[in-house]
C-alpha positions in Angstrom: 0.0 0.0 0.0 1.2 3.5 -0.8 2.4 5.6 2.1 1.4 9.1 3.1 -2.3 9.0 2.0 -4.4 12.0 2.8 -6.8 10.1 5.1 -6.6 7.1 7.5 -10.2 6.2 7.1 -13.1 7.2 4.9 -16.7 6.3 5.8 -18.7 5.9 2.5 -22.5 6.2 2.9 -22.2 8.5 5.9 -25.6 10.1 5.4 -27.6 6.9 5.6 -29.1 5.5 8.8 -26.3 3.1 9.7 -23.8 5.4 8.2 -24.8 8.2 10.6 -24.6 5.8 13.5 -21.1 4.7 12.4 -20.0 8.3 12.1 -21.3 9.0 15.6 -19.3 6.1 16.9 -16.1 7.1 15.2 -16.5 10.6 16.5 -16.2 9.2 20.0 -14.1 6.1 19.4 -11.4 7.2 17.0 -8.0 8.6 18.1 -8.0 12.4 18.2 -5.2 12.4 15.6 -7.2 10.2 13.2 -7.6 11.7 9.7 -11.2 10.7 8.9 -13.5 11.7 6.0 -17.2 11.3 5.3 -18.2 10.3 1.8 -21.5 10.2 -0.1 -23.4 11.7 -3.0 -24.5 15.1 -1.4 -22.1 17.6 0.0 -25.0 19.4 1.7 -26.0 16.2 3.6 -22.4 15.3 4.4 -21.8 18.8 5.9 -24.9 18.4 8.1 -23.8 15.0 9.4 -20.4 16.4 10.2 -21.9 19.5 11.9 -24.2 17.3 14.0 -21.3 15.4 15.3 -19.8 18.5 17.0 -16.3 19.4 17.8 -14.8 15.9 17.5 -15.5 15.8 13.8 -15.0 19.4 13.0 -11.7 18.7 11.1 -13.0 15.7 9.1 -12.9 15.8 5.4 -15.9 15.5 3.0 -15.7 13.5 -0.2 -18.4 13.6 -2.8 -18.7 10.3 -4.7 -21.4 8.2 -6.3 -21.4 4.5 -7.0 -22.2 5.2 -10.6 -19.0 7.2 -11.0 -16.0 4.8 -11.1 -13.5 7.6 -11.6 -14.7 9.3 -8.4 -14.5 6.0 -6.5 -11.0 5.3 -7.8 -10.0 8.7 -6.6 -11.7 8.2 -3.2 -9.9 4.9 -2.6 -6.5 6.3 -3.6 -6.8 9.0 -0.9 -7.1 6.7 2.1 -5.6 3.8 3.9 -8.9 2.2 4.6 -12.6 2.7 3.7 -15.7 1.3 5.3 -19.0 1.4 3.4 -22.7 1.1 4.4 -23.9 1.6 0.8 -26.1 -1.4 0.0 -27.6 -3.5 -1.2 -24.0 -4.4 -2.2 -25.2 -6.6 -5.0 -26.5 -3.5 -6.7 -24.1 -0.8 -5.5 -21.0 -2.4 -3.9 -18.8 -3.8 -6.6 -17.4 -0.5 -8.0 -15.9 0.4 -4.6 -14.4 -3.1 -4.3 -12.9 -2.6 -7.7 -11.4 0.7 -6.7 -9.9 -0.6 -3.4 -8.5 -3.7 -5.1 -6.9 -1.5 -7.7 -5.3 1.0 -5.3 -4.3 -1.4 -2.5 -6.8 0.2 -0.1 -8.3 -1.8 2.8 -12.0 -2.1 2.8 -14.8 -3.3 5.1 -18.6 -3.6 4.5 -21.8 -4.9 6.1 -22.9 -7.3 3.5 -24.9 -10.4 4.2 -25.2 -11.1 0.5 -23.4 -14.4 -0.4 -23.9 -13.8 -4.1 -22.1 -10.5 -3.9 -19.2 -12.0 -1.8 -18.8 -14.8 -4.3 -18.8 -12.4 -7.3 -16.2 -10.2 -5.5 -14.0 -13.2 -4.9 -14.2 -14.3 -8.5 -13.5 -10.8 -9.9 -11.1 -9.1 -7.5 -9.5 -11.6 -5.1 -6.3 -12.1 -7.1 -5.9 -8.4 -7.8 -6.3 -7.5 -4.1 -3.7 -10.0 -3.2 -1.3 -8.4 -5.7 -1.9 -4.9 -4.3 -2.0 -6.1 -0.6 -5.6 -4.8 -0.1 -7.6 -6.5 2.6 -11.2 -6.5 1.3 -13.2 -7.7 4.3 -16.8 -8.5 3.9 -19.5 -8.9 6.6 -18.1 -6.7 9.3 -21.3 -6.1 11.2 -23.7 -8.4 13.1 -23.4 -10.3 9.8 -20.9 -12.0 10.5 -18.4 -10.8 13.1 -19.9 -12.6 16.2 -20.1 -15.9 14.2 -16.6 -15.6 12.7 -14.8 -14.5 15.8 -16.5 -17.0 18.1 -15.3 -19.9 16.0 -11.9 -18.4 15.5 -11.4 -17.9 19.3 -12.7 -21.5 19.9 -10.0 -22.7 17.5 -7.4 -20.6 19.3 -8.4 -22.1 22.6 -8.2 -25.7 21.3 -4.7 -25.0 20.0 -3.6 -23.5 23.4 -5.1 -26.5 25.2 -3.8 -29.2 22.8 -7.4 -30.5 22.9 -7.8 -31.6 19.3 -9.7 -30.4 16.2 -13.1 -28.8 16.2 -15.9 -31.1 15.3 -19.6 -30.5 16.0 -20.0 -26.7 16.5 -23.3 -24.9 16.9 -24.1 -21.2 17.5 -27.3 -20.3 19.4 -28.4 -16.7 18.8 -30.5 -14.8 21.3 -31.4 -11.4 19.9 -33.5 -8.4 20.9 -33.7 -6.0 18.0 -35.4 -5.2 14.7 -34.8 -6.1 11.1 -33.6 -3.1 9.0 -35.0 -2.0 5.7 -31.5 -2.4 4.4 -31.3 -6.0 5.4 -34.6 -6.7 3.7 -33.5 -4.8 0.6 -30.3 -6.9 0.5 -32.3 -10.1 0.5 -34.5 -8.7 -2.3 -31.3 -7.8 -4.3 -30.1 -11.4 -4.1 -33.5 -12.7 -5.1 -33.6 -10.4 -8.1 -30.1 -11.6 -9.2 -31.2 -15.3 -8.9 -34.4 -14.6 -10.8 -32.2 -13.1 -13.6 -29.6 -15.9 -13.4 -30.9 -19.1 -11.7 -27.3 -20.5 -11.7 -26.6 -18.1 -8.8 -29.0 -20.2 -6.6 -26.2 -22.6 -5.9 -24.2 -19.9 -4.1 -27.0 -19.7 -1.5 -27.8 -23.4 -1.2 -24.2 -24.7 -1.1 -22.7 -24.3 2.4 -19.2 -24.1 1.0 -19.9 -21.7 -1.9 -17.4 -19.2 -0.5 -14.7 -21.7 0.0 -11.2 -20.9 -1.5 -10.8 -24.5 -2.6 -13.8 -26.8 -2.5 -11.7 -29.9 -3.0 -10.2 -29.3 0.4 -13.4 -28.8 2.4 -14.4 -31.3 5.1 -16.5 -34.1 3.8 -19.0 -34.3 6.7 -22.3 -34.7 4.9 -25.4 -32.6 4.9 -25.3 -29.6 7.3 -28.7 -27.9 7.8 -29.6 -24.8 9.8 -33.3 -25.2 9.4 -34.2 -27.6 12.2 -36.6 -27.3 15.1 -35.2 -29.3 18.0 -34.7 -29.4 21.7 -31.7 -27.3 22.8 -30.4 -30.2 24.9 -29.4 -32.0 21.7 -26.7 -29.3 21.4 -25.6 -29.4 25.0 -27.2 -31.6 27.7 -27.7 -28.8 30.3 -29.6 -26.5 27.9 -33.4 -26.2 28.2 -36.0 -25.2 25.7 -36.0 -25.2 21.9 -34.1 -23.8 19.0 -35.2 -23.1 15.4 -34.2 -21.3 12.2 -31.8 -18.3 12.5 -32.4 -16.1 9.4 -28.8 -15.0 9.2 -27.3 -18.5 9.4 -27.1 -19.2 5.6 -24.6 -16.3 5.1 -22.8 -16.5 8.5 -22.0 -20.1 8.2 -20.4 -19.6 4.7 -18.2 -16.8 6.1 -17.0 -19.1 8.9 -16.3 -21.9 6.5 -14.4 -19.5 4.2 -12.3 -18.5 7.3 -11.5 -22.1 7.9 -10.3 -22.5 4.3 -8.3 -19.3 4.2 -6.5 -20.5 7.4 -5.6 -23.8 5.8 -8.6 -25.8 7.1 -7.1 -25.7 10.6 -10.5 -26.0 12.3 -10.5 -29.7 11.6 -11.1 -32.3 8.9 -14.5 -33.1 10.6 -15.5 -29.5 11.4 -19.3 -29.3 11.2 -20.9 -25.9 11.8 -24.4 -24.5 12.0 -26.4 -21.7 13.6 -29.8 -21.7 15.2 -32.1 -19.2 17.1 -33.1 -19.6 20.7 -36.9 -20.3 20.5 -37.6 -20.1 24.3 -38.6 -22.6 27.0 -42.4 -22.4 27.1 -44.8 -25.0 25.9 -45.7 -22.7 23.0 -42.0 -22.4 21.9 -42.1 -25.3 19.4 -45.2 -23.9 17.7 -43.8 -20.4 17.6 -40.4 -21.6 16.2 -42.1 -23.8 13.6 -44.3 -20.8 12.6 -41.2 -18.5 12.3 -39.3 -21.1 10.3 -42.2 -21.7 8.0 -42.7 -18.0 7.6 -39.1 -17.4 6.7 -39.3 -20.2 4.0 -42.6 -19.0 2.7 -41.5 -15.3 2.7 -38.4 -16.2 0.8 -40.3 -18.2 -1.7 -42.9 -15.5 -2.2 -40.1 -12.9 -2.6 -38.4 -15.1 -5.2 -41.6 -15.3 -7.3 -42.4 -11.6 -7.0 -38.9 -10.6 -7.9 -39.2 -12.1 -11.3 -41.6 -9.4 -12.6 -41.7 -5.6 -12.5 -45.2 -5.7 -11.0 -44.0 -8.0 -8.2 -41.1 -5.7 -7.5 -43.4 -2.7 -7.3 -45.6 -4.6 -4.8 -42.6 -5.4 -2.7 -41.6 -1.7 -2.8 -44.9 -0.8 -1.3 -45.1 -3.3 1.5 -41.5 -3.7 2.8 -39.5 -1.4 5.0 -37.5 1.1 3.1 -33.7 1.0 3.1 -32.0 3.8 5.1 -34.8 3.7 7.8 -34.4 2.6 11.3 -35.7 2.8 14.9 -35.5 5.7 17.3 -32.8 6.1 19.9 -34.8 4.5 22.7 -35.4 1.4 20.6 -31.7 1.3 19.6 -30.6 1.4 23.2 -33.1 -1.4 24.3 -31.6 -3.9 21.9 -29.0 -6.6 22.8 -27.6 -9.9 21.6 -25.9 -13.0 23.0 -24.3 -15.6 20.7 -23.3 -18.8 22.5 -21.3 -21.3 20.4 -21.0 -24.8 21.6 -18.1 -27.0 20.3 -16.8 -30.5 20.8 -13.3 -31.5 19.7 -11.8 -34.7 18.4 -10.5 -35.5 21.9 -14.0 -35.1 23.5 -13.2 -31.7 25.0 -16.2 -29.3 25.2 -16.2 -25.5 24.9 -18.6 -22.6 24.8 -17.7 -19.3 23.2 -19.8 -16.2 24.2 -20.1 -13.0 22.2 -22.6 -10.5 23.6 -23.3 -6.8 23.5 -25.7 -4.0 24.2 -27.6 -2.0 21.6 -29.8 -3.1 18.7 -27.6 -5.7 16.9 -28.5 -4.7 13.4 -27.9 -1.0 13.9 -26.1 0.2 17.0 -23.9 -2.8 17.7 -23.3 -3.1 14.0 -22.1 0.5 13.8 -19.5 -0.3 16.6 -18.3 -3.5 14.8 -17.9 -1.7 11.5 -16.3 1.3 13.1 -13.8 -0.8 14.9 -13.1 -2.9 11.8 -12.2 0.3 10.0 -10.0 1.6 12.7 -8.3 -1.8 12.9 -7.6 -1.8 9.2 -6.5 1.8 9.3 -4.2 1.8 12.3 -3.2 -1.8 13.2 -1.6 -2.5 9.8 1.9 -3.5 11.1 0.3 -6.0 13.5 -2.3 -7.5 11.2 -1.8 -10.8 9.4 -0.1 -10.4 6.1 -3.1 -12.1 4.3 -4.8 -10.0 1.6 -7.5 -10.4 -1.0 -11.3 -10.9 -0.4 -11.1 -12.2 3.1 -13.1 -12.4 6.4 -13.1 -10.6 9.7 -11.3 -13.5 11.5 -8.6 -14.0 8.9 -8.0 -10.3 8.3 -8.1 -9.0 11.9 -8.5 -12.0 14.3 -7.2 -11.2 17.8 -6.7 -7.5 17.1 -10.4 -7.0 16.3 -11.4 -9.2 19.2 -9.4 -7.0 21.6 -10.8 -3.8 20.1 -14.4 -5.0 20.5 -13.8 -6.1 24.1 -12.5 -2.6 24.8 -15.9 -1.2 23.7 -17.7 -3.3 26.3 -18.6 -6.3 24.3 -18.1 -9.7 25.9 -16.0 -12.2 23.8 -14.8 -15.2 25.9 -14.3 -18.9 25.7 -14.7 -21.4 28.5 -13.9 -25.1 28.6 -16.3 -27.5 30.2 -14.9 -29.1 33.4 -16.5 -32.5 33.5 
């Protein structure tokens, strides 16, 4: 990467809902000496965002750029060490910035939960980013940092304990928070791509579709995240039920890509899935089954409607709009806890916990993205040398874990003492 760039970090999409939250976090969490800029389409809106942040952001730069202007994005990327972007859906709007960063050797982090976009970015720009030493890091929010870092820290613990390779590993998500319009729009973007090119469906259905070398992936048979079952089947002391976790299809692919990028060190029999805590009441199985069925039916209906212009207009009317979000009170009331249970080849059992306050899809995500950007911008000499289209764990690993702990998030691993 070239030295002496004008900025340490540029936040692209700073005027959107999550962009403003991320800017607010950076205003309080970045070093005073940090050279930060806000980027977007409107100078007037960027100026207002900066003014609203107060004294801490008074010296920040403003960069006008549009996703439709590749020349402007190339210039943006060349001015900074790292860029973080909230401009989605990434399948529609994200690739030009990836191209610019891969070309100029600029580190990059986004919030995508779109596996098709990630696969396309790998196919188009991984090799170039390796050549320029750019770390292009997808999924640096609630998709998929908790998942990726939990498993990575489990692996680190098994190595330290000499307790064998990871085998059956299951994340149970307990979440209090809303679903953003941006998340729904991202799902729609993927459905529209698949409607236009049905061959892309395999990227979603194949659990190893983001693998760096599918011939090396563990041969452990079918791995399904869509299963209503008792929680005690995961760990004997657990009570209640678990069901479908809507983010599992993407998160699990990121975790498996990390395993591949690390040389398949998690284990030759590494099996990974994610589920949602469905509660302990007698009604829990029915609720979980209804949610699971609703997710499947909703995705099927969306896939059908996305095939026609009339269907897309209907979805525009009934679904939440991107760029919208809850009020400050709702943001503060949110929280999440991700517990990942693992068993190793020696029979050792572990649980990794990743928890935090704030709505996971908005407030906590802004913290994760902000710290990812700061890590890429300022921890370069300590980061792994790995480059290309990579993952949070393989790009930033322990350094990002430590940064998130310092914000008040809990990230820990315990070994069962039986």
